[in-house]
N, C-alpha and C positions, 0 to 999 in steps of 0.2 A: 496438348495431346501427344502421347508417346510416339516414338519413331516407328515402332512396329505397327501401331494402328494407322498412322499416316501412310505408311508404305502400302498397307492392305488396301486402302481406299484410293490412293493416288497412283501407285506404281505397279502393284502386283498384276499379273495377267488376269483377264476377266474370268476365265474358267476357274483358276485357283482361288481368286477372291470370292466368287459367288459360292463355290463349294465350301470354303472356310466359313462363310456366313450362313449358308443354308443348312448345313448339317445340325448345328446346335439349335437353329430357329425351328427346324422341323421337329426336333426332339421336344422343344419347349411346347410347340403347338399340339403335338400328339400325345404328350405324356398323360394328360388327364383322360384321354380316350384309351390309352394303354391301361391305366388304372381301371377304367370302366370295363374294358374287354377282359382283363384278368379277373376282375370281380365276377363278371358275367360267366366266365368259364367255370369258376369254382362253384358258383350258385347252380349252374346247370347240372353239376354233379349230384345235387340234391334232388333232381328230377321233379322240380316244383315250378310249374309255369306261373303261378301266382307270385312267387318271389321275383321272377324275372320281370313280370309286368309291373310289379311295385317299384322296381328300380327306375322305371321310366316316368313315374308320375311326378316326381319333383324336378325333372330335367329342366323345365322352363324356368323354375326359380333359381336353380344353379346357374343357368345361362344369364339370368338377370344380374346376379352378383358378379359373375365372371366378366360381364361387360364393362365393369369398372376397371379391371386390370387391363383389358384391351384398350379401353378409352384413354386412360392415363399413360399406359405403357407406350402405345403407338403414337399418341399425340406428343408426349414428352420426348420420345426417341426422335421423332421427325424434327421437332424444334432444336433439340440438342445436336442432332447431326448437322443441321444448317448452321448453327452458331459455331460448331467446331470447324466446319468447312470454311467458314468466314474468318477463322482464327481469332475468335473473341477471347477476352481475358478470363482468368480462372474464376474470378468472382461471379461472372455471368453464368459460367458452367455450374458452379456450386449452387447458385440460386435456382437454376433450372431443376437440378436434381432435388433440392430441398422442397421446392414448390410441388414437384411431381409427387413426391412421397407423402407430403402432408395432405394433398388433395386426395390421393389414393386411400389413405387411412380413414379420412372423414367420410368419403363417399361409400366406402366398403361397409363401415359400421351401420350407416343408415340403411343400406340395402339388405344387410343381414337381419336387422330388426324387422324390416318390412316383410322379408321372406318368412321369418318365424311366425309373424302375425297372421299371415294368410295361408300357411301350410295346410292346416286341417280342413278349412272350408274349401280350399282348392282341390284337395284329394277327393273329398266327398262330391264335388262338382263333376269330377271325371268318371267316377265309378261307384256302384252300390255294393260291389263284392266285398263282404266283411273281411275275408282273408287277405285280399290285396290291400285294403285300407289299413289293417293292422300292421302289416309289414312296411307299408309305405310311410306311415307316420314316424315310426322309430328310425327307419333308414334316412328319411328326408331331413329330420331335425339335425342329426349328426352331420350330414352332408352340408347343410346350410351354414351351420356354425363354423365349420372348418374351412369353408370356402374363403373366409377372411385370409387365412394363411396362404391359400392358393393365389389369391389376387395380389397380395403383397409380393409374393415370389414372382408372379408374371410381370409386374411393374418393374421390379428390380432387374430382371433379366433383360427386358427391352432396353432399359437405360444402360446397363453394362455392355450390351451388344452395340449400342450406338457409340459407346466410348472405345470400341474395338476389343473388349474383353470377351473372347470367344470360348476358350477352352474350359475355364472354371465352371460356368453355368452348365455346360454339357456334362461334365463329370458329376456334378451334384445331382443333376436330374437323373442321370443313368443310375446312380446309387439308389435314388429314391424309388425307382421302378422295382429294383430288386428287393428293397425293403417291403414294398407292398406285396410282391409275389410271395415272399417268405412268410409274411405275417397273416395273409389271408387264410390259408389252411389251419394255421395255429389257433387263430381266433374263432374260426367257423366250426370246425368239425368236432365230433364227440371225443376224439383222442387228445384234443387241445382244450380250449376254454369253452367250446360248445355254445358259442353265441349266435350262430346262424347268420342271418342277414345283418344283424347289428355288428357282428365281428367284421364283416366286409367293410362297413362304414368306418369302423375304428382303425382298421389296417390302413385305409386310405388317409385317415386323419394323421396318423403317425408319420407317414411318408410326406404329407403336406407340411407338417411342422418342421421336419428335418430340412426341407429345401428352403423354407422361409427364413429360418434361423441362419443357415449357411449364406444365403444371399445378402442378408442384412449385415452379417459380419464382413463379407467381401466389400461392400460399400464403405464400411468403416475402416478398412485395412490400409488405406493409402497405397495399395498395390496396383491400382488401375488409374486410368486417365480421369476418372470422376471419383467424387468422394461425398459421403453424407454421414453425419453423426446422428444415429438413431435418437429419436425424441427431440431433435432440434426442429421444431415444427414452425413453419411460417410460409405464407403464400404471397407472392408478388402478383398483383392484379394483372399486369401486362403479360406476364408469363402464363398465367392461368388462361388468358384470352388466347394466346398462341397455342397452348396445349389443346384447348377445347375447340379451336377452329378446325383442327384436324381430328382430334379425339372424339368430338361430338358425333361425327359421321360414323366412326368405329362403334361408338356406344349404340347408336341407332341400329347399325347393321347387326349388332349382337342382341339387342333387346327385342327387335322385331322377330328374329327366330325364336326367342323365348315365348312371345305372344303366339306366334304361329304354331309353336310346339304345343301350347295349351290347347289350341283349336284342333290340332292334329290328334292329340291324345283323346279329346272328346269324340272325335270322329271314329277313331279305331276301336274305341271301347263300345261302339255300336255293334261290333262283330264279336266273335268268340274270344275267350282268354288266350287260346292258342294263337289266334290271329294277331292279337296284341303283342304277345311274347315273340312271335316270329318276325313281325315288323320291327320290333325293338332291336332284335339282333341284326336284321338287315340295315336298319338306319344307323346303328353303331358302326357297321362295316363301311357304309357310305361316308359317314363322318370321318372315319379313319383315313380313307382315301382322299377326302377333301382337305383334311388338316395337313396331310403331306404337302399338298400344293400350297395351302395357306402358309405353312411353315417356311417353305422355300421362298415364297413371296415376301414374308416378313424378314427373311434374311436379306432380301434385295432392298428392303426399305432403308436401312442406315446407309448403305452404299449409294442409293439413289439420292437420298436427302443430302449427304455430304457433297456429292458431285454437282447436284443442282445448286447448292449454296456456293460452291467453288466455281460455278459457271463452266464446268467441264462437261459440255454436252456430248462430246465424242464418247467418253467412257460411259455416260448415262445411256446413250443409244446402244452401245455395244452390250451393256449389261441387260438391257431390256430385250434385245433380240436373243441373246444367249438364254435368258430365263424362259422366254416364250417357247423357244425351240425345244429345250430340254424337257420342260413340264408338259408340253403337248405330246412329245414322244412317250413320256412316262404314261400319260393318260391312255394312249392308244394301246400300248403294251398291256396295261392293266385291264383294259376292256377285254382283250383276247384271253388273258389268264382267268378272268372272272367267268367268262362263258364256259371255260374248261373245268374250273375247279370250285365254282360257287357251292355246289351241294356239300362237298367235303369240308369247306371252310365254315359254312353256316352250321353244319352238324356239330362242330366243336362247341358251340355256344348255346344251342337250342336244347330244350328239355325233352322233346319228343318228335316223332316223324311229321306230325301235322305242322308244328312250328317251323321245322326245316323247310317244308314246302312253301310256306308263306314267306319266309326269310329269303329264300332263293328268288322267288318272283320279285320281291322288293329290290334286291340288289341288281338283278339283271335289268330291270326297268331303268335303274339309275345309271347303267352304262351309257345311256343316251346322253347324259349330261357331261360326262368326263371329257370328251374332246374339246369342249368350249370353256370348261370351267377355269382352266389356267389363263386363258385370255382375259376372262372377266376379272380375275383376281389381280393379275399383273397391272392391268389398266387401273384398277381401283387403288392399288398401292402407289402407282405412279402419281396419281392425283394427290394422294396424301403426302407423298415425299416432297412434292412441289408446293405444298401449302394451299392447295386449291380446295378449301373446305366446302364451299357451296356445291361444287360438282360432286364431291364425295358424298355429301349429305343427300343430294337428290338420288344418287345411285343406290345408296344404302336403304333409303326409304322405299324406293321403287321395287327392289328385288323381293322383299318380303311383304310390304304393305300393298303395293299395287298389283303384284303378280301372284305370289304364293297364297296369301290368305283368301282372296276371292276364289282361287281355284280349289283349295282344300275344302272350302265350304260347298262348292257347287259340284265338282266332279264325282265325289262318292255318292251324292244323291242321284246323279244321272247314270253312273256306270258301276256303282257298288265298289267292290274291293279294288277293281282296276283303277278307279279314281284316286285311291290312296297311292298306288304305285306310280302313276303318271304325273302327279302334281309337280314334284320337284324338277323332273326333266323339262317340262314345259316352262316353268318359271326361270330356269337357268338359261334357256335359249333366248327367251325374251330379254333377260337381263344383260346378256352379252351384247345384244344389238344396241341397247341403251348405253352401255359402257363405251362402245365404239363412237357413238354420237357425242357423248359428253366429254370424252378425252381427245377429240379430233384436234382441237386447238393446241393442246399440249404436245400431242404427237407431231404436229406440223412444226411447232417451235423447236423440238428436240432434233428432228430430222434436218431442218434448214440450218441449224447452228452446229451440227455435229462435226463440221470441217473447220470451225473457227479455232 
Protein backbone atom coordinates (compact mmCIF):
# COMPACT_ATOMS: atom_id res chain seq x y z
CA UNK A 1 0.00 0.00 0.00
CA UNK A 2 1.34 3.43 -0.93
CA UNK A 3 2.69 5.81 1.70
CA UNK A 4 0.03 8.41 0.96
CA UNK A 5 -2.74 5.87 1.52
CA UNK A 6 -1.12 4.50 4.66
CA UNK A 7 -0.73 7.99 6.08
CA UNK A 8 -4.38 8.77 5.43
CA UNK A 9 -5.57 5.71 7.34
CA UNK A 10 -2.91 5.66 10.08
CA UNK A 11 -1.63 9.20 10.72
CA UNK A 12 -3.85 11.88 9.21
CA UNK A 13 -6.12 13.82 11.59
CA UNK A 14 -9.56 12.26 11.89
CA UNK A 15 -11.38 15.27 10.44
CA UNK A 16 -9.10 15.57 7.40
CA UNK A 17 -9.10 11.82 6.77
CA UNK A 18 -12.88 11.52 7.01
CA UNK A 19 -13.45 14.52 4.76
CA UNK A 20 -10.96 13.19 2.21
CA UNK A 21 -12.77 9.85 2.16
CA UNK A 22 -16.30 11.19 2.50
CA UNK A 23 -16.37 13.72 -0.35
CA UNK A 24 -15.75 11.25 -3.19
CA UNK A 25 -17.85 8.60 -1.48
CA UNK A 26 -20.78 11.01 -1.25
CA UNK A 27 -20.40 11.86 -4.90
CA UNK A 28 -20.29 8.18 -5.85
CA UNK A 29 -23.44 7.51 -3.82
CA UNK A 30 -25.49 10.46 -5.07
CA UNK A 31 -24.36 10.59 -8.69
CA UNK A 32 -27.10 8.28 -9.95
CA UNK A 33 -29.61 10.37 -8.05
CA UNK A 34 -28.09 13.49 -9.56
CA UNK A 35 -28.61 11.88 -12.96
CA UNK A 36 -32.21 11.13 -11.94
CA UNK A 37 -32.86 14.62 -10.63
CA UNK A 38 -31.34 16.24 -13.72
CA UNK A 39 -33.44 13.96 -15.91
CA UNK A 40 -36.53 14.73 -13.85
CA UNK A 41 -35.89 18.47 -14.13
CA UNK A 42 -35.68 18.40 -17.92
CA UNK A 43 -38.68 16.07 -18.25
CA UNK A 44 -40.65 18.47 -16.04
CA UNK A 45 -40.09 21.15 -18.70
CA UNK A 46 -42.27 19.05 -21.01
CA UNK A 47 -45.18 19.48 -18.54
CA UNK A 48 -46.13 15.81 -18.76
CA UNK A 49 -46.95 14.04 -15.47
CA UNK A 50 -47.18 10.68 -17.28
CA UNK A 51 -43.50 10.89 -18.24
CA UNK A 52 -42.46 11.66 -14.67
CA UNK A 53 -44.61 8.80 -13.38
CA UNK A 54 -43.12 6.47 -16.02
CA UNK A 55 -39.59 7.20 -14.80
CA UNK A 56 -40.46 5.67 -11.42
CA UNK A 57 -41.93 2.41 -12.71
CA UNK A 58 -38.63 0.60 -13.33
CA UNK A 59 -36.91 1.96 -10.22
CA UNK A 60 -37.10 -1.29 -8.29
CA UNK A 61 -35.53 -3.21 -11.19
CA UNK A 62 -32.71 -0.66 -11.34
CA UNK A 63 -32.24 -1.10 -7.59
CA UNK A 64 -32.10 -4.88 -8.04
CA UNK A 65 -29.21 -4.57 -10.50
CA UNK A 66 -27.48 -1.80 -8.56
CA UNK A 67 -27.51 -4.07 -5.50
CA UNK A 68 -24.78 -6.15 -7.16
CA UNK A 69 -22.38 -3.19 -7.21
CA UNK A 70 -23.15 -2.37 -3.60
CA UNK A 71 -22.78 -6.01 -2.57
CA UNK A 72 -19.47 -6.67 -4.31
CA UNK A 73 -18.11 -3.15 -3.87
CA UNK A 74 -18.68 -2.90 -0.12
CA UNK A 75 -17.95 -6.58 0.55
CA UNK A 76 -14.75 -6.44 -1.48
CA UNK A 77 -13.71 -3.08 -0.01
CA UNK A 78 -14.30 -4.34 3.55
CA UNK A 79 -12.11 -7.40 3.02
CA UNK A 80 -9.53 -5.48 1.00
CA UNK A 81 -9.27 -2.85 3.73
CA UNK A 82 -8.74 -5.49 6.40
CA UNK A 83 -5.99 -7.32 4.50
CA UNK A 84 -4.27 -4.03 3.64
CA UNK A 85 -4.43 -3.05 7.31
CA UNK A 86 -2.94 -6.42 8.24
CA UNK A 87 -0.08 -5.80 5.72
CA UNK A 88 -0.88 -8.80 3.52
CA UNK A 89 1.23 -9.48 0.41
CA UNK A 90 0.51 -8.10 -3.08
CA UNK A 91 -0.69 -11.47 -4.38
CA UNK A 92 -3.52 -11.54 -1.83
CA UNK A 93 -4.46 -7.97 -2.74
CA UNK A 94 -4.54 -8.74 -6.47
CA UNK A 95 -6.58 -11.88 -5.98
CA UNK A 96 -9.12 -9.95 -3.91
CA UNK A 97 -9.54 -7.36 -6.67
CA UNK A 98 -9.70 -9.99 -9.41
CA UNK A 99 -12.27 -12.06 -7.55
CA UNK A 100 -14.36 -8.97 -6.80
CA UNK A 101 -14.46 -7.86 -10.44
CA UNK A 102 -15.18 -11.34 -11.79
CA UNK A 103 -18.03 -11.84 -9.35
CA UNK A 104 -19.36 -8.37 -10.19
CA UNK A 105 -19.48 -9.02 -13.94
CA UNK A 106 -21.14 -12.44 -13.65
CA UNK A 107 -23.78 -11.34 -11.15
CA UNK A 108 -24.56 -8.15 -13.06
CA UNK A 109 -25.22 -9.93 -16.35
CA UNK A 110 -27.58 -12.38 -14.64
CA UNK A 111 -29.49 -9.54 -12.98
CA UNK A 112 -29.68 -7.54 -16.22
CA UNK A 113 -31.25 -10.47 -18.12
CA UNK A 114 -33.70 -11.03 -15.28
CA UNK A 115 -34.65 -7.34 -15.32
CA UNK A 116 -35.31 -7.32 -19.06
CA UNK A 117 -37.39 -10.50 -18.81
CA UNK A 118 -39.80 -9.09 -16.22
CA UNK A 119 -39.88 -5.43 -17.32
CA UNK A 120 -43.12 -5.40 -19.33
CA UNK A 121 -45.24 -7.58 -17.03
CA UNK A 122 -43.91 -5.63 -14.06
CA UNK A 123 -45.00 -2.29 -15.57
CA UNK A 124 -48.43 -3.67 -16.49
CA UNK A 125 -48.79 -4.90 -12.91
CA UNK A 126 -48.28 -1.38 -11.60
CA UNK A 127 -50.56 0.63 -13.89
CA UNK A 128 -53.12 0.39 -16.70
CA UNK A 129 -52.47 3.91 -17.98
CA UNK A 130 -51.43 3.38 -21.65
CA UNK A 131 -49.43 6.61 -21.84
CA UNK A 132 -47.41 5.76 -18.73
CA UNK A 133 -46.85 2.20 -19.99
CA UNK A 134 -45.58 3.39 -23.38
CA UNK A 135 -43.03 5.74 -21.86
CA UNK A 136 -42.04 3.29 -19.10
CA UNK A 137 -41.17 0.38 -21.40
CA UNK A 138 -38.81 2.34 -23.66
CA UNK A 139 -37.19 4.23 -20.78
CA UNK A 140 -36.88 1.18 -18.52
CA UNK A 141 -35.24 -1.08 -21.11
CA UNK A 142 -32.40 1.37 -21.74
CA UNK A 143 -31.95 1.96 -18.01
CA UNK A 144 -31.71 -1.75 -17.24
CA UNK A 145 -29.17 -2.54 -19.98
CA UNK A 146 -26.89 0.34 -19.07
CA UNK A 147 -27.07 -0.39 -15.34
CA UNK A 148 -24.34 -2.96 -16.11
CA UNK A 149 -21.94 -0.08 -16.72
CA UNK A 150 -23.04 1.64 -13.53
CA UNK A 151 -22.50 -1.48 -11.42
CA UNK A 152 -19.00 -2.06 -12.81
CA UNK A 153 -18.14 1.56 -12.02
CA UNK A 154 -19.56 1.27 -8.50
CA UNK A 155 -17.50 -1.82 -7.72
CA UNK A 156 -14.33 -0.27 -9.13
CA UNK A 157 -14.77 2.91 -7.10
CA UNK A 158 -15.29 1.04 -3.83
CA UNK A 159 -12.13 -0.98 -4.44
CA UNK A 160 -10.08 2.05 -5.50
CA UNK A 161 -11.20 3.93 -2.43
CA UNK A 162 -10.26 0.99 -0.17
CA UNK A 163 -6.78 1.25 -1.69
CA UNK A 164 -6.63 4.97 -0.87
CA UNK A 165 -7.27 6.25 -4.41
CA UNK A 166 -9.56 9.17 -3.65
CA UNK A 167 -9.10 11.96 -6.20
CA UNK A 168 -9.38 10.12 -9.53
CA UNK A 169 -12.84 8.57 -9.03
CA UNK A 170 -14.13 11.93 -7.78
CA UNK A 171 -12.92 13.75 -10.89
CA UNK A 172 -14.32 11.15 -13.27
CA UNK A 173 -17.73 11.09 -11.63
CA UNK A 174 -17.90 14.89 -11.59
CA UNK A 175 -17.22 14.96 -15.34
CA UNK A 176 -19.91 12.31 -15.91
CA UNK A 177 -22.52 14.48 -14.21
CA UNK A 178 -21.73 17.34 -16.57
CA UNK A 179 -21.91 14.96 -19.54
CA UNK A 180 -25.40 13.94 -18.47
CA UNK A 181 -26.51 17.56 -17.92
CA UNK A 182 -25.24 18.66 -21.34
CA UNK A 183 -26.64 15.71 -23.28
CA UNK A 184 -30.13 15.68 -21.74
CA UNK A 185 -31.50 18.74 -23.57
CA UNK A 186 -29.57 17.86 -26.75
CA UNK A 187 -31.17 14.41 -26.90
CA UNK A 188 -34.63 15.41 -25.58
CA UNK A 189 -35.88 18.61 -27.13
CA UNK A 190 -37.06 19.52 -30.63
CA UNK A 191 -34.03 21.71 -31.35
CA UNK A 192 -31.83 18.64 -30.79
CA UNK A 193 -32.54 14.97 -31.53
CA UNK A 194 -36.14 15.27 -30.24
CA UNK A 195 -36.09 11.84 -28.56
CA UNK A 196 -38.10 12.85 -25.50
CA UNK A 197 -37.88 10.44 -22.57
CA UNK A 198 -35.75 8.03 -24.63
CA UNK A 199 -33.19 10.83 -24.98
CA UNK A 200 -33.08 11.13 -21.20
CA UNK A 201 -32.19 7.44 -20.86
CA UNK A 202 -29.56 7.63 -23.62
CA UNK A 203 -27.87 10.66 -22.04
CA UNK A 204 -27.52 8.73 -18.78
CA UNK A 205 -26.20 5.72 -20.72
CA UNK A 206 -23.37 7.78 -22.24
CA UNK A 207 -22.40 9.15 -18.82
CA UNK A 208 -22.40 5.65 -17.32
CA UNK A 209 -20.23 4.30 -20.13
CA UNK A 210 -17.70 7.09 -19.63
CA UNK A 211 -17.24 6.38 -15.91
CA UNK A 212 -17.06 2.59 -16.35
CA UNK A 213 -14.33 2.80 -19.00
CA UNK A 214 -12.30 5.34 -17.02
CA UNK A 215 -12.46 3.30 -13.81
CA UNK A 216 -11.42 0.10 -15.56
CA UNK A 217 -8.47 1.92 -17.11
CA UNK A 218 -7.48 3.19 -13.67
CA UNK A 219 -7.41 -0.34 -12.24
CA UNK A 220 -5.17 -1.37 -15.13
CA UNK A 221 -2.81 1.61 -14.86
CA UNK A 222 -0.44 0.53 -12.05
CA UNK A 223 -0.93 4.04 -10.62
CA UNK A 224 -2.71 2.90 -7.47
CA UNK A 225 -2.13 0.53 -4.58
CA UNK A 226 -4.35 -2.06 -6.29
CA UNK A 227 -4.31 -3.49 -9.81
CA UNK A 228 -6.45 -5.64 -12.11
CA UNK A 229 -6.06 -6.58 -15.73
CA UNK A 230 -9.52 -6.42 -17.37
CA UNK A 231 -10.80 -9.79 -18.59
CA UNK A 232 -8.45 -11.63 -16.22
CA UNK A 233 -11.41 -13.46 -14.72
CA UNK A 234 -11.05 -15.83 -11.80
CA UNK A 235 -12.69 -16.36 -8.42
CA UNK A 236 -11.07 -17.61 -5.24
CA UNK A 237 -13.69 -19.46 -3.17
CA UNK A 238 -12.40 -18.26 0.18
CA UNK A 239 -12.32 -14.63 -0.96
CA UNK A 240 -15.83 -14.97 -2.38
CA UNK A 241 -16.97 -16.14 1.07
CA UNK A 242 -15.32 -13.13 2.71
CA UNK A 243 -16.87 -10.74 0.18
CA UNK A 244 -20.34 -12.20 0.54
CA UNK A 245 -20.10 -12.44 4.32
CA UNK A 246 -20.40 -8.66 4.37
CA UNK A 247 -21.71 -8.03 0.87
CA UNK A 248 -24.74 -10.30 1.24
CA UNK A 249 -26.19 -8.02 3.88
CA UNK A 250 -25.60 -5.02 1.57
CA UNK A 251 -27.29 -6.93 -1.25
CA UNK A 252 -30.31 -7.71 0.88
CA UNK A 253 -30.40 -4.14 2.15
CA UNK A 254 -30.63 -2.96 -1.49
CA UNK A 255 -32.86 -5.71 -2.90
CA UNK A 256 -35.48 -5.30 -0.21
CA UNK A 257 -35.92 -1.59 -1.04
CA UNK A 258 -36.41 -2.76 -4.62
CA UNK A 259 -39.19 -5.10 -3.52
CA UNK A 260 -40.66 -2.48 -1.22
CA UNK A 261 -40.45 0.03 -4.08
CA UNK A 262 -42.54 -2.33 -6.20
CA UNK A 263 -45.17 -2.52 -3.46
CA UNK A 264 -44.91 1.24 -2.98
CA UNK A 265 -45.51 1.88 -6.70
CA UNK A 266 -48.54 -0.40 -6.64
CA UNK A 267 -49.93 1.52 -3.68
CA UNK A 268 -49.38 5.04 -5.05
CA UNK A 269 -50.91 4.15 -8.41
CA UNK A 270 -54.17 3.63 -6.51
CA UNK A 271 -54.36 7.42 -6.40
CA UNK A 272 -54.06 10.01 -9.19
CA UNK A 273 -51.24 10.37 -11.74
CA UNK A 274 -50.41 13.76 -10.20
CA UNK A 275 -50.09 12.06 -6.80
CA UNK A 276 -47.73 9.45 -8.29
CA UNK A 277 -45.63 12.14 -9.99
CA UNK A 278 -45.52 14.33 -6.85
CA UNK A 279 -44.51 11.44 -4.59
CA UNK A 280 -41.85 10.42 -7.13
CA UNK A 281 -40.33 13.90 -6.88
CA UNK A 282 -40.55 13.87 -3.08
CA UNK A 283 -39.06 10.41 -2.87
CA UNK A 284 -36.15 11.37 -5.11
CA UNK A 285 -35.49 14.36 -2.87
CA UNK A 286 -35.52 12.06 0.19
CA UNK A 287 -33.17 9.62 -1.57
CA UNK A 288 -30.82 12.48 -2.35
CA UNK A 289 -30.65 13.48 1.33
CA UNK A 290 -30.23 9.85 2.39
CA UNK A 291 -27.51 9.14 -0.10
CA UNK A 292 -25.48 12.06 1.21
CA UNK A 293 -25.44 10.28 4.58
CA UNK A 294 -24.86 6.88 2.99
CA UNK A 295 -22.01 8.27 0.91
CA UNK A 296 -20.29 9.74 3.96
CA UNK A 297 -20.76 6.44 5.78
CA UNK A 298 -19.29 4.56 2.82
CA UNK A 299 -16.28 6.87 3.04
CA UNK A 300 -15.99 5.85 6.68
CA UNK A 301 -16.04 2.13 5.65
CA UNK A 302 -12.45 1.75 4.31
CA UNK A 303 -11.09 3.79 7.21
CA UNK A 304 -12.97 1.66 9.73
CA UNK A 305 -12.04 -1.62 7.98
CA UNK A 306 -8.35 -0.71 7.85
CA UNK A 307 -8.15 0.33 11.50
CA UNK A 308 -10.22 -2.62 12.70
CA UNK A 309 -7.84 -4.93 10.82
CA UNK A 310 -4.86 -3.05 12.29
CA UNK A 311 -6.48 -3.25 15.79
CA UNK A 312 -6.27 0.52 16.16
CA UNK A 313 -9.48 0.93 18.14
CA UNK A 314 -8.64 4.48 19.19
CA UNK A 315 -8.79 5.84 15.63
CA UNK A 316 -11.83 3.69 14.90
CA UNK A 317 -13.63 5.15 17.93
CA UNK A 318 -12.65 8.70 17.02
CA UNK A 319 -13.82 8.30 13.43
CA UNK A 320 -17.16 6.87 14.54
CA UNK A 321 -17.82 9.74 16.96
CA UNK A 322 -16.78 12.32 14.35
CA UNK A 323 -19.02 10.78 11.67
CA UNK A 324 -22.05 10.52 13.94
CA UNK A 325 -21.65 14.10 15.16
CA UNK A 326 -21.21 15.67 11.72
CA UNK A 327 -23.94 13.68 9.97
CA UNK A 328 -26.48 14.22 12.74
CA UNK A 329 -25.79 17.96 12.63
CA UNK A 330 -26.24 17.85 8.84
CA UNK A 331 -29.59 16.11 9.30
CA UNK A 332 -30.89 18.70 11.74
CA UNK A 333 -29.83 21.63 9.54
CA UNK A 334 -31.41 19.93 6.51
CA UNK A 335 -34.68 19.50 8.39
CA UNK A 336 -34.83 23.24 9.06
CA UNK A 337 -34.06 24.11 5.43
CA UNK A 338 -36.68 21.70 4.09
CA UNK A 339 -39.42 23.22 6.19
CA UNK A 340 -38.46 26.62 4.80
CA UNK A 341 -37.74 25.85 1.14
CA UNK A 342 -39.51 22.56 0.28
CA UNK A 343 -42.16 24.14 -2.01
CA UNK A 344 -39.56 26.00 -4.08
CA UNK A 345 -37.34 22.90 -4.33
CA UNK A 346 -40.13 20.49 -5.28
CA UNK A 347 -41.43 23.03 -7.78
CA UNK A 348 -38.27 22.66 -9.85
CA UNK A 349 -39.05 19.03 -10.68
CA UNK A 350 -42.86 18.75 -10.64
CA UNK A 351 -45.03 19.16 -13.73
CA UNK A 352 -47.92 21.08 -12.13
CA UNK A 353 -49.24 22.65 -8.91
CA UNK A 354 -51.01 19.47 -7.73
CA UNK A 355 -47.80 17.45 -8.01
CA UNK A 356 -45.93 20.15 -6.06
CA UNK A 357 -48.43 19.88 -3.19
CA UNK A 358 -48.09 16.11 -2.98
CA UNK A 359 -44.30 16.24 -3.25
CA UNK A 360 -44.02 18.80 -0.45
CA UNK A 361 -46.16 16.68 1.87
CA UNK A 362 -43.98 13.64 1.14
CA UNK A 363 -40.65 15.34 1.83
CA UNK A 364 -41.86 17.15 4.95
CA UNK A 365 -43.07 13.86 6.43
CA UNK A 366 -39.62 12.46 5.73
CA UNK A 367 -37.95 15.11 7.88
CA UNK A 368 -39.05 12.93 10.80
CA UNK A 369 -36.51 10.29 9.69
CA UNK A 370 -33.44 12.42 9.13
CA UNK A 371 -32.33 12.97 12.76
CA UNK A 372 -31.86 9.20 13.31
CA UNK A 373 -30.85 8.01 9.85
CA UNK A 374 -27.15 8.84 10.33
CA UNK A 375 -27.01 6.71 13.47
CA UNK A 376 -28.64 3.79 11.68
CA UNK A 377 -26.21 3.92 8.78
CA UNK A 378 -22.98 4.48 10.73
CA UNK A 379 -23.82 1.53 12.96
CA UNK A 380 -24.61 -0.62 9.93
CA UNK A 381 -21.33 0.26 8.22
CA UNK A 382 -19.40 -0.36 11.45
CA UNK A 383 -20.78 -3.91 11.54
CA UNK A 384 -19.75 -4.38 7.90
CA UNK A 385 -16.26 -2.96 8.48
CA UNK A 386 -15.64 -5.39 11.33
CA UNK A 387 -16.79 -8.36 9.27
CA UNK A 388 -19.91 -9.06 11.35
CA UNK A 389 -22.04 -10.38 8.52
CA UNK A 390 -24.77 -12.01 10.62
CA UNK A 391 -25.69 -8.83 12.45
CA UNK A 392 -25.52 -6.83 9.21
CA UNK A 393 -27.83 -9.31 7.52
CA UNK A 394 -30.41 -9.20 10.31
CA UNK A 395 -30.41 -5.43 10.26
CA UNK A 396 -30.69 -5.27 6.48
CA UNK A 397 -33.59 -7.72 6.35
CA UNK A 398 -35.45 -6.07 9.20
CA UNK A 399 -35.50 -2.47 7.95
CA UNK A 400 -37.38 -3.25 4.75
CA UNK A 401 -38.78 -6.74 5.30
CA UNK A 402 -39.94 -6.53 8.91
CA UNK A 403 -40.83 -2.83 9.08
CA UNK A 404 -41.33 -1.05 5.74
CA UNK A 405 -43.23 -3.62 3.65
CA UNK A 406 -45.93 -4.43 6.22
CA UNK A 407 -46.41 -0.71 6.91
CA UNK A 408 -46.69 0.29 3.23
CA UNK A 409 -49.32 -2.40 2.76
CA UNK A 410 -51.36 -1.46 5.82
CA UNK A 411 -51.08 2.30 6.42
CA UNK A 412 -52.48 3.50 3.05
CA UNK A 413 -55.50 1.24 3.57
CA UNK A 414 -56.10 2.74 7.01
CA UNK A 415 -55.18 6.38 6.44
CA UNK A 416 -55.14 6.90 2.64
CA UNK A 417 -52.47 9.24 1.28
CA UNK A 418 -51.08 9.92 4.76
CA UNK A 419 -50.04 6.28 4.98
CA UNK A 420 -47.74 6.75 1.98
CA UNK A 421 -46.08 9.73 3.67
CA UNK A 422 -45.61 8.14 7.11
CA UNK A 423 -44.38 4.65 6.23
CA UNK A 424 -40.69 5.51 5.79
CA UNK A 425 -40.31 7.63 8.96
CA UNK A 426 -41.87 4.92 11.11
CA UNK A 427 -39.65 2.27 9.52
CA UNK A 428 -36.49 4.30 10.12
CA UNK A 429 -37.20 4.90 13.81
CA UNK A 430 -37.84 1.21 14.39
CA UNK A 431 -34.68 0.33 12.44
CA UNK A 432 -32.36 2.57 14.45
CA UNK A 433 -33.55 0.97 17.69
CA UNK A 434 -32.73 -2.45 16.26
CA UNK A 435 -29.34 -1.19 15.01
CA UNK A 436 -28.40 -0.04 18.52
CA UNK A 437 -29.30 -3.46 19.91
CA UNK A 438 -27.38 -5.45 17.27
CA UNK A 439 -24.23 -3.29 17.40
CA UNK A 440 -24.04 -3.05 21.19
CA UNK A 441 -21.33 -5.71 21.48
CA UNK A 442 -19.16 -4.04 18.82
CA UNK A 443 -19.63 -0.61 20.38
CA UNK A 444 -18.60 -2.00 23.75
CA UNK A 445 -15.50 -3.63 22.21
CA UNK A 446 -14.41 -0.43 20.46
CA UNK A 447 -15.04 1.75 23.53
CA UNK A 448 -13.18 -0.53 25.95
CA UNK A 449 -10.15 -0.95 23.67
CA UNK A 450 -9.89 2.64 22.48
CA UNK A 451 -7.08 3.40 24.98
CA UNK A 452 -4.96 0.32 24.12
